[in-house]
N, C-alpha and C positions, 0 to 999 in steps of 0.2 A: 486267504480263506484257510481255516484250519482243515487239515486233510481228512477226508472221509475215512481213510484207513486208520488214522489215529483214533477217531471216534468209534470205529468198529472194534478196534483192539480193546478199547475201554469197555464197551458194552458186552464184549465176549466174556469179560470177567464177571459180569452179573450172573452168568450161568452157574457160577460156583454156589450161589444161594438164591435161586429164583424166587423163593417165598419172601425174600427180603425186599424185592423190587417195589419201589414206590412211584406213583405218578405225581409229578409236580407241575405247577403252573403259577404265573403271576396272578395275584388275587385281585382281579379286575376283569372287565370286558366279558369273557365267557368262562371265568374261573369256576363258577358254580357248576356249570354243565360238565366241565372236565372232571371235577371231583366227584360229582354224582355218578357219572359214567364209570369212573374208576372203581368206586366201591361196589357198583353193581357187578363188576367182574372180579371182585374179591381182592382188589389191590388197596394198599394203604395210600393215603394222599398227603401231599405237602402243598400248602398255599403260602406263597411268598408275598407278604403284606407290607404296606407302607404305614408307618405309625400315624395314627389319627384316622385311618381307614380300615383298621383291622377287625373291628368288632363283628362285622357280618360273618367273617370266617372263624375268628377266634372264640366267639361266644354264641352267636345266634344259629350258625350251622355247624358248630363243633360236633365231632363224632363222639358217640358214646358206645363202648363195646363191653361185652361181658367178659368174665374171666377166661373164656375160651377164644376170645377175639371176635366173637360174633357181633355184627353191627346191630345196635338197638335203635339208634337215632342219629340223625345228622350225617355229614359227609366229609368234614375236614378233620383228619387225624392230627395234623400238626400245622399250626399257623406260625410261620417264622416271620417276625416283625423287624423290618429295617427302618431306618430314618428316611430312606428314599429307595425306590425300587431298584435303582442301578447298583445298590450295594450287593446285589446277587452276583455281580461281576468280580467282586473282591476274591482274590485267590483262596483265602481261608473259607469263604462261603461256598465257593465252587467245590473245594475239597470235601467239605461237609456233605454236600449233595452227592458227590461221587462215593464217599464212604457209605452213604445211605442207599446206594444203588438207585438213584433218582433218574427217571426218564422224563425229560422236560417237554411239555406240550406248549409250543409258542402261541401267543395270541398278539393282538395289535398293541396291547399295553407293553409287552416286552420290548417291541421295536420302537415304541414311542418314548418310553422312559429311559431306555438304555441305548448307548451308542451302537449303531448298526455295524460300525467297524469292529467294535469289541465283540459283538455277537458273532460276527463272521470269523474273526481272527484269534480271539482269546478265550472264548467261552467253551470250556472243555466238557461240559455236561452233555451227554447224548440227547439229541432233540428228535422227537417223533415228527417227521415232516421234512421239508426241503429248505434247509438253512440258506442255500444260495439263491432262493427265490424271494426271500423276505424283503430285500432291497427294492424289488420291482414295484412295491406299493407306493414308493415315493414318486410323485408325479414329476418332480424336478430332475429325476435321474434320466440319463440318455436311454437306458434300457428299462424304462418303466413298463407297467402293464400295458400301456398303449402300444409300446414297441412289440411286445409278444402277441398282442391281439392282431396287429397288422401282419406280423409274420405268419400267424395262423389263418389269416384270411377271415377273421371274425368281425362282425359288424359293431361299430361303436359310433357315438354321436360325432357329427362332422365338426372339426375344429375350425374356429374363426381366427384368422391370424392376428387381426388387430381390431380394437374397438370401433374404429371408423368404418369397418366392413359390416357391421351389424345391420342386417336388413330384415330380420324376423326375430321372434323370441329366442333368447339364448340364456344359458346358465353360465354365470361367471364363477369359477371354482378357485378358491383360495382359502388359506387357513384363517381361523379366528384369531384376533390379536390377543385376547385375554384367555379364552378357553383353548389352550394350546392343542388339545386333541380334537377339537371340534372345527366346524366349518364356518367360514365367513362368507358363504355363498350368497349370491343374489341374482335375480333375473332382470333382463332388460330387453326391450324390443327395438331399440334404436340407439344411436350413439349419444343423443341428447339424454335419454333415460339412463344410459350407462354413467354418464358424467354426473347427473343429478343424484343417483343412488350412491355412487361411490363417494362423492363428496360428503353426503349425509352420513354414511357409515364411517368415513374417516374422522369426521367431527365427533361422532359418538364413541370412537375408540374401538369399534368392532373389527376394523381391518387396518392395515398399515400401508403406507406408500410403497414400501419395498415388496410386500406380498402382492399388491395390486399390479405392480410391474411384471411380476412373474405369473400372474393368474392365467389359467387356461379358460378360454371362452369356447363353449360348445353350443351347437344348435340344440334347442330344447325339444325333447321328444315328449309329445303330449300323450299320456297314457299311464296305466297303473305300473307300479314297481313290484318286481318279484326278485327276491334274493334266493338263489338256488344253492342249497347246502349239499355239496357233492363229496364223493370219497373215491380215491383211487388206491387200490391195493396191489402193490408189486409182488405180493406173495400168493395171490389167487392163482390156482393152477387148473381149476375145472370150469368155473363159471366166469361170467363177465367181470373184469376187475373194476369196472366203473359203476358207481352206484349213485342214485339220488336219495338222500336221506330225509330231506325236508325242504320246505319253502317258508320264508318269513318276509315280513315287510315292516317298515319303521313308523314309529311315532316321532315326529320332529317338532320341536318348539322353535319359534312361535308359529310356524307354518300351520300346524294342525289347529291352533287356536283361530287363525285367520279363516280357515275353511269351514269352521263351525259358525261363523258369523253370516247373517244375511248380507247380500250385496250392498244395500244402502249403508249399513254400518261399516262395512269394509271401506267404502268410499269416503267415510268421514274420519277415518283414522289419521292421526297427525304425528309428527315428530318421530320418536323412537318406536312408536307402535306401527308406523306406516309400512316399513319394510320387514317382512318376516325373517326370522333366523331359522337355520336348519340343524339345530343341535339335537342329536338323537337322544331320546330319553326312555325309549322302550321299544318293544317289538310285538308283533302278533303273528299267528300262524296262518297259512294259506294253502290252498291246493290250486292246481292248474287245469284248465280245460284239457281233457285227455288227448285230444287230437294234436295238442301242441307239445306234449311231452317228448316226442321224438325229435323235435327241433332242439330241445334243451340238451338231449343226449348228443346230438350231432355237434352242437357248439362245444360241449364238454370234451368230446372225443378229439376235436381239433385242438383244443387248448392243451390236452394231455400230450398229444403228439408233438406239438410245438415246444412244450416244456422239455420233453425228452431230447429234442434236437438241439435246443439252445441253452438248457440248464441241466446238463447231465448230473444226476440220473433222472431228472424230471420231477414232476409233482409226486409227492408221497402223502397219502392219507387225505385229510380234509382240505377242501378249498371251496370258495364261494364265488359264484358269478352273479354280479348284481346288475339287473337288467330293467329296462323299460320296454313296454310293448305298445306299438303305435296302432292307429285305427285299422290298418291292414294286417294286423297280427304279426308284424315284423319285430323281432327282438333286436335291441341295441344294448350292448354291454357297456355300462358307464363306470364300472369299478370291478376290480378283481382282488380277492383276498386269498393269498397262497398259503392259508393256514385256517384254523378254526374261525368261522364267521362270527360277526358281532351279534347275531340274533339267535344263536343256538340255545340260549337259556330257555327260550319259549318251548323247546322240545324236551328239556331234561325230565327225567323220570318217566314221563308218559310217552316219549318218542314222538313220531310223526307218522301219518298214514302211509307215506311211501317207505320209510325205513322199516316200520313195523310190518308192513305187508311183505317186504322182501325177506326179512329175517325171522318172521313169525313170532316176534316178541317185541316189547318196547325197545326201540333202538334210536336213541338220540345220537347226535354227533359225538358227544363226550363218551357215551358208551361204546360207540363204534371204534373210536380210537383205542380204548382199553381192550376191546375185543380183538382188535388187530394185534395188540401186544400179546394177548393170551394165545392167539393162533400162531404168532411168530415163535413164541416159546415152545409150543408143541411141535413145530416144524424145524426147530433149531435154525430159525432164519431171522433172529432179532436184528442182526447186522444189516438186513435188507430194508428195514423200515426206519432207520435212523441216519442222521447226517450230523 
């Protein structure tokens, strides 16, 4: 792991010209939210794009400024186009980012398209957040997010050790064979159903034998899904450093198409239409029953404390607890994002009732990240929010 001291020494040089500081991110996932939030706090933005996918950032959301630098339209000041996202790791591209005083906001696309080893060991651009926790998202890692959830004493769906032990509805979690960033998930209520569905998905090329062998099988929690977009500030000195900024939930294909069909039509589906896929294609905003909010804060507090204990210096900035709620209003955390969540674009510009209520202005996750940079600059504590 590249030393935090080295990153702090780098970022301390940014104080020489604080007006030059830019907020950068991979142009995917939650990149629009990051850029929108940055310009709201008067920072210039850099979106690192992949050729063939750059127009959203380079054209349609391109920033327009007047002669005084005042933003008139759009959010992306500079779209840097690479042949592949991992070209950001090239020494010359890193040096350009350092010369431009870029602060990088990691998202899932960064760790999916770039080698996590290189991000940890060789990426010299200061990152807002917890570099050493990004690897925990990989379910195959020994110290995955399940490990830290267990250390924190937090609830998550029960793991079923082998398919033959399936005695109730389960979710089988494994990667999609073709859509490399997506899920090849499927549900099953018995071993026979597991075999039937996995065989069908293998024949369709949705999953692979290798991925199936390493799949995680979890007891299915029947209930709604809430993704809690949280924020932890290590530089907060007066108020609570833990915040809830928003809540979102997912639209998933072709699962959502299945749920829109009457039961008789669902029963008549055949072949590739029969088993739904869980590819995320959008998000929507939500709020939570007020009496349950304290439960969310309790879970988040435990996660923060465990992160400090096991991943020094612990979680910094945005993170997301992805949960299901059962019939008895018990929460189960089925995924953790130790960085900007995947659904925060739903809050950009307008914010969310929780973040807005706390900060008395529109406060999306992207803006909260940029606001943390602004506050850190004012307190001369920029080195405390980067790794």
